[in-house]
C-alpha positions in Angstrom: 11.1 92.7 -28.9 13.9 91.3 -30.9 13.4 89.3 -34.0 13.4 85.5 -33.6 16.6 83.7 -34.3 17.1 80.0 -35.0 19.5 77.7 -33.2 22.2 76.6 -35.6 21.9 72.9 -34.9 20.6 70.2 -37.2 17.5 68.1 -36.4 18.0 64.5 -35.3 15.9 61.4 -35.2 14.1 60.6 -32.0 16.2 58.5 -29.6 14.6 55.6 -27.7 12.6 56.8 -24.7 13.9 55.8 -21.3 11.5 54.6 -18.7 10.0 57.4 -16.6 10.0 56.8 -12.8 8.0 59.1 -10.5 8.4 59.2 -6.8 5.6 61.7 -6.1 2.4 61.4 -4.2 -1.2 60.9 -5.5 -1.1 60.3 -9.3 -3.4 60.0 -12.2 -2.5 58.4 -15.5 -4.6 58.9 -18.6 -4.4 58.8 -22.4 -3.2 61.9 -24.3 -2.9 62.7 -28.0 0.3 62.2 -29.9 2.2 65.4 -30.8 2.8 66.3 -34.4 5.6 64.0 -35.6 7.1 66.6 -38.0 7.8 69.0 -35.1 10.9 67.1 -34.0 12.6 67.7 -37.3 12.1 71.5 -37.3 14.6 74.1 -36.0 13.9 75.9 -32.8 13.3 79.7 -33.0 13.9 81.9 -29.9 12.5 85.3 -29.3 12.8 87.6 -26.2 13.5 91.2 -25.1 17.0 90.1 -24.1 19.1 87.1 -25.0 22.6 85.9 -23.9 24.5 82.9 -25.1 27.1 80.9 -23.2 29.2 79.1 -25.8 31.1 77.1 -23.3 28.0 75.6 -21.6 25.9 75.7 -24.8 23.1 77.5 -23.1 20.9 80.4 -24.3 19.5 82.7 -21.6 16.3 84.6 -22.5 14.4 87.2 -20.5 11.3 89.3 -21.1 8.4 87.9 -23.0 10.3 84.8 -24.1 8.9 82.7 -26.9 10.3 79.4 -28.1 8.9 77.9 -31.3 9.6 74.5 -32.9 7.2 73.5 -35.6 3.7 73.7 -34.1 5.1 73.8 -30.6 5.0 77.2 -28.9 6.4 77.9 -25.4 5.8 81.3 -23.8 7.2 82.5 -20.4 9.0 85.4 -18.8 12.4 83.8 -18.7 13.8 80.7 -20.4 16.9 78.7 -20.7 17.7 76.5 -23.7 20.5 74.0 -23.3 21.9 72.1 -26.2 23.2 68.6 -25.5 26.2 67.0 -27.4 23.8 65.3 -29.8 22.2 68.7 -30.7 18.9 68.2 -28.9 17.3 71.2 -27.1 16.2 71.1 -23.4 14.2 74.2 -22.4 13.2 75.5 -19.0 10.6 78.2 -19.0 9.7 80.2 -15.9 6.8 82.6 -15.4 6.6 85.8 -13.3 5.3 85.4 -9.7 1.6 84.9 -9.8 1.6 84.1 -13.6 1.9 80.9 -15.6 4.1 79.8 -18.5 2.2 78.3 -21.5 2.9 75.6 -24.0 0.8 74.6 -27.0 1.3 71.9 -29.7 -0.7 70.4 -32.5 -1.4 66.6 -32.3 -1.6 64.1 -35.2 -5.3 64.3 -35.1 -7.0 66.9 -37.4 -7.8 70.2 -35.7 -6.6 69.0 -32.3 -4.2 70.7 -29.9 -2.7 70.1 -26.4 -2.1 73.0 -24.1 -0.2 73.2 -20.8 0.2 75.7 -18.0 2.6 75.9 -15.1 4.7 78.2 -13.0 7.6 76.3 -14.6 7.6 74.2 -17.8 10.4 71.9 -18.8 10.4 70.6 -22.4 12.8 68.0 -23.8 12.9 67.8 -27.6 14.8 64.5 -27.5 12.2 62.6 -25.5 9.2 64.9 -26.4 8.3 65.1 -22.7 6.8 68.3 -21.3 6.8 68.7 -17.5 4.4 71.3 -16.0 5.3 72.3 -12.5 3.3 74.4 -10.0 -0.4 75.0 -10.5 -0.2 72.7 -13.5 -3.0 72.3 -16.0 -3.2 70.4 -19.2 -5.9 70.6 -21.8 -6.8 68.8 -25.0 -8.7 70.9 -27.5 -10.7 69.8 -30.6 -11.1 73.0 -32.6 -12.2 75.5 -29.9 -13.9 72.8 -27.8 -12.1 71.6 -24.7 -12.2 67.8 -24.6 -9.9 67.1 -21.5 -8.9 69.2 -18.6 -6.4 68.0 -16.0 -5.1 69.9 -13.0 -2.5 69.0 -10.4 0.8 70.1 -8.8 2.8 68.4 -11.5 1.8 67.1 -14.9 4.1 65.1 -17.1 3.0 64.9 -20.7 4.7 62.2 -22.8 4.0 63.3 -26.3 5.6 60.3 -27.9 3.8 57.6 -26.0 0.5 59.5 -26.0 0.2 59.5 -22.2 0.5 61.8 -19.2 0.6 61.6 -15.5 -0.7 64.1 -13.0 0.5 64.1 -9.4 -0.3 66.0 -6.2 2.2 66.7 -3.5 -0.5 66.6 -0.8 -3.3 64.3 0.2 -6.7 65.9 0.4 -7.8 69.5 0.2 -7.7 71.6 -2.9 -4.3 70.2 -4.1 -5.8 66.9 -5.2 -5.6 65.9 -8.8 -8.7 66.8 -10.7 -9.6 65.7 -14.2 -12.5 66.0 -16.7 -12.1 63.6 -19.6 -14.2 63.4 -22.7 -15.4 59.9 -23.8 -13.2 58.2 -26.5 -14.6 56.6 -29.6 -13.7 53.0 -30.2 -13.0 52.1 -33.8 -15.8 53.0 -36.1 -18.5 52.0 -33.8 -21.2 54.5 -33.7 -23.4 54.6 -30.6 -27.0 55.6 -31.5 -29.8 56.1 -29.1 -32.3 53.3 -28.6 -35.4 53.7 -30.7 -38.4 55.1 -28.9 -41.0 52.4 -28.0 -43.9 52.1 -30.5 -47.1 53.8 -29.5 -49.7 51.4 -28.2 -52.7 50.9 -30.5 -55.8 52.6 -29.3 -58.3 50.3 -27.5 -61.4 49.3 -29.5 -64.5 51.3 -28.8 -66.9 49.5 -26.4 -70.0 48.0 -28.3 -73.2 49.9 -28.0 -75.9 48.1 -25.8 -78.6 46.4 -28.0 -81.7 48.5 -28.4 -85.0 47.2 -26.8 -87.5 45.7 -29.3 -90.2 48.2 -30.2 -93.8 47.3 -29.1 -96.3 47.3 -32.0 -99.0 50.0 -31.6 -102.6 48.7 -30.7 -105.0 48.9 -33.6 -107.4 51.8 -33.4 -111.2 51.0 -33.3 -113.4 52.4 -35.9 -116.1 54.9 -34.7 -118.9 53.6 -37.2 -121.6 50.9 -36.6 -121.8 47.5 -38.3 
């Protein structure tokens, strides 16, 4: 595998995010974690078994264990294309081998938290910070090594700037429906504690003993002597 090389383009400030319109079938919108802000100012490093650059079209073509890295963002696939727009932003398309999935991982602004994504095809726009997972798509939010959220669908669009994602299915019913397992969110500093256990009932007083019967005095014994 070749050594990674860096794209010779300066980082730019994030441009305003255009509205995202989806014309797909069944959808699910839910909150997601913000990506690490510092990543957008980092250079992108490319690594693959083979690489080719088209200077006229400003596109890098990678094949064979392709790895794209930008700050904490890591994108892995079999083949990848990285297009550079006139402003210097990168737009990557990563494609997995048949039967396999491409992979993307990025740290969020929360401590020890990451987002991961899988798909037969992954499109990542460094200008809008939107990752699009296509084909057997899956998105996960991890806190440490514990999985907090797990989303599955035909297509998942993860907006890392606005902390949201949308999962859609191209069919209605069957196994292709969107499926999600979401961990509960904490609200502010409120801490939910279990209700206290009810106090034990006092023991019932012992029943009073029945009054004892009065004793009968013994009859006097007669003397055996004569007067």
